[in-house]
N, C-alpha and C positions, 0 to 999 in steps of 0.2 A: 390179166383179164382185162385191164384197160383198153389196150390197142384193138382188142375185137370188138369192144362194146362202141368204142370211137367210130370204128370202120361200118358199124351198123348205124352211125349217124346219131348216137348219143353224145352229150356234152356230160362229162364226169367232172363233177368240182367236190373236193375234198376238204375236210380240215378248215372249212370256212363255216362259222357257226350261224345259224340263223337267228336274226334279231327282231324281225317282225313280219307279219303276214297280214295282208289286207286285200279285201275284193277289188278287183280291176276290171270293169265292164263287164263282161259275161264270163270272165275268169278270176284268176288270182295272181297277186304279185308279192314275191317275196324277198325281202330285204337280208343281205348278208354283211357280215360283220366287216368284212373289205370294204363295204359300199357297192359292192355289186347288186345287181337287181336282175332277178329271173322272174319272167311272166310266162303263164301257162293255162291251159284250159282247167286242168284239174290239179291236186296236190294229194300227192299220197303220202302219209306220215307212218313211218314203219320204226317204232323207235323201242321194239323188244316187247317183253310180257314182264308181268310182275305177279307175285302171287295172290290169290284171294284170300287174304288172311282174316278179313271180317267173318268170313263163313266158318271159320274153325278156332279163332282167338279164345272165345269164352271156354273150350274145351281144356286149355291149358297144356296143349301139345306144345312142346318147344319148336322155337325158330332158328333159323342161322342167322348170323349177322346181316345178311341181305334180305331176310324175311321169308325165306324159303321154309319149308316142312323140313326140320332137321331129323333126319334118319342115319340110322347105321349103313354105311355104304355098302357093306356086304348082305347085312340080313334084310335092310329096307325097312326096318322096324323103327317107328317113331317112340314107340313104347310096346309093353306088352300087348299083343294082338292088335296093335295101330299099325298098319303099314303105309309107305307111300310110294307111289310109282309114277315115272315120267316128270314132266316138267314142275311139277310141284316141290319135287326134292332138290332142284337146282343143279342137278348133276349132269344135265344136258340136255337141251330143247330139242330133241330129234323124235319123231314117230317111232323110228326102229329101236331106239333105247327105250321109250315108254312101253312098247310090245315085249322087249326083252326083261323089264322089270315086271311086267304083269305075268310072265310066265315062272319068274322066280319067285314071286309072291304066291301063286296058285299051286306051285311046287311045295314050299313051306306050309301052306295050309293043309296040303296032303299028308304032312309030317315028315317031308323029305328035307334034310340039311341041305338045301340050295342056298348057294351064295353068289351075288352079283359080281363080276369082274369086270372093272372100267379101265383095264390097262389098254384096250385098243378099240376103242369107240370109232367107228367110222363118221367122217364128217363130209357131207357131200352138197354142193350148192349146185343145183341144175340150171346154170346159166348155159349158154352156148359161146364157148366151149365149157365143160363142166369143170368144176374146182373141187378136188377131193383132196383129202388128207386123214392120216391116223398117227397116234402116238404123239412123240414131241416135234417140236421144230428145232432147227438147229441152235438158236438163240435159247430157246428153254431147257436143251439137254445141257449146254454149257452153265445154265444158271444153277442146274442141279449137281454141277461138279463132274459131269461125264466126260471123260475124254474122247472127244468126236471124231469121227472121221466122216466125211461126205462124199458123195458121186452125183452127179447130175446128167442129163440128158434131154433133147427135145424131141418128143413122141413125133413131131411134124415130121421129123428125118427119119422117117420109115417107109415101108412099102405101103402100108395103109395109110399113112399120112399123105402121101403122093396120090394115092386113089382119090381121098376126100377133100384135094386140093387145101389142106390145112397146114396154117403156117403159124409160126409164133407160139409154140407150146412150151411146157414146163415139166420136169419131173427131177424131185430132188429127195434123195435118200441119206438118211441121218444114222449111222452106226456107232455103237458103244465098242471102241477099240479094245477094252479091257475084256469084255465077255464075248466079242465077235459076234455080236447078233444086231439084228435091225432095230432102233428104238422108236424111228419116225420116217414119215414119208409124206410128200405133199406133190401134186400134180395138177396141170391145167391141159386139158386134153378131151377131146370127144371120147364117151364112153369111159370116162375117169372113175365113175361110181362103180362099173363093172371090174375094171383093172384093179382097184382097191382090194378087193375082196382078197386076193393072194397074199398081198401086204398086211392086212388086217390079222390073218391067221398066223403070219410069222412074227409080227409084234407080240401077238397074244402068247404063243407057246414058245417064244426065243429059239425059232430056228436059226442054226449058225447059218452066217452069210454065205460060208462056202457051200453049203447045200442047196442055198436058194440061187446060187448062180449055176449049179449042176442042172436046173429044172429046164426041160424041153418046152419052149412055148409055139404054139401053132402059127405057121405063116399063113397069111399076112395078117393076123390079127393085132390089133391095138397093143396088146399087151406082149407083144413080142419086144417092145423097147425094153422090158423089164431085163431081159436076158443079158443084155449088152451093161447095162448100168450095173446091174448086180454082179457081172464080172468085173467091172471098174472097181467097184467098191471091196470086192473080194483081194483084188490084187494090192490094192492100197493098205489093206488091213495086214496082209501077208508081209508086205515091205516093211510097215511099222514094226511088225513081230519081229522081224530079222534084225 
């Protein structure tokens, strides 16, 4: 994403902690650990969320080590008849996940044995281009002891990429060699959030990569890039099995 942000005129500085912030004229001055100084009209501090523990600590409901409401990840129960949904659970700070949790809780309140499945939670950052992922990264898969096979492609090198004059995209798929299924995907491309849907389903239900590679994608949609990279992944899996 960095080259796209820089092409838009942004300066991206990472890994350099802020050590001081002070007023500077009508704006603000930020001092970084490296000694660099950043001057600007406005400062936006985005450091994430923390649970409002004070609101429910007296109830005695259990917390996780990081202070979130401790729930059973399947039933979303903190204790009998007490449920947690969305950000408060620490299971993922996404609107769509909170909505999903709400559906699970509602179904359980109606007497259904509904259970949440966090195997394939989609993650999308709506920058330009979008960044989207699901499942495990290659590094995370290896840490879990999975025998990994990967395949990559650039969504920019498709007909739709040329149409949009898009350059420098990324798509990486991660598969489990033993099971022959997709376990993760990451992409940087326009429409990444929409393209991801097919891969979310594949990771969730464990669709064999050979079946995914046989799917016909409409021309010239952005998701057509999936056909080529899934075919590459299927070939690598087949060769390893031989």
